[in-house]
DRENPAMAR-155168 format. One record per residue (C-alpha): residue in one letter; x, y, z. Coordinates in pm, whole numbers, plus 50000, padded with zeros to 5 digits. Layout:
REM residues N
aXYZ/...
//
This chain:
REM residues 75
m196614212184029/a195134176684090/d191934168484248/i190354135884310/a189194124983976/d192604123083921/f193854104484210/a191024082084130/n192564080683783/d195904070783870/l194664044084130/v192754026883882/q195974026983641/e197614012183918/r195643984483956/i195393975583614/d198783978383591/q199283953083881/a196513931783785/l198393933083403/a201793919883587/a200243895183789/r198823879883466/s201723879783251/a203533863583545/a200913834283556/k201263826783188/p203213797783183/i206713804982944/l206413783982549/e209463778982419/a209473785982029/a210523751781845/s213893750781638/f213413742181295/l215203714481211/f215993721680892/c216753757680694/e213693775480603/g216233793780315/c218043768080191/d216643731580356/a219873725480524/p220253710480830/i219973734581162/p223343724881423/e221773712981705/a224093733881934/r222323760781703/r218643747081767/l220183747782115/a221163786482193/i218633800882016/p215103781582048/g212913791081769/c215623793881519/t214383789381138/q217473791280960/c221053779680869/v223413808681026/t224253815480629/c220873823280559/q220693843980889/s223783864380815/i222543864680460/d219033883080619/e220383902480854/s222413922180586/r219803930480393/e217843945880648/a220973966880759/r221683980080383/h217853984680368/a217514004480722/r220174034080561/
//
């Protein structure tokens, strides 16, 4: 059975959650800058890819290779 301490704890947790949500909402969203050149092969990253995936650091080919390696190691 819940007692007064449990209710107080729930109230405090609710206030903490509200404060954290308000703080997160107030933070400006920083968009990551994309690389102009691939960090894997130094090839230029096309502008369309940089606009579609903000913060990208690799060309499509190198990204595909990395994802293949990760999928193989995840097994």
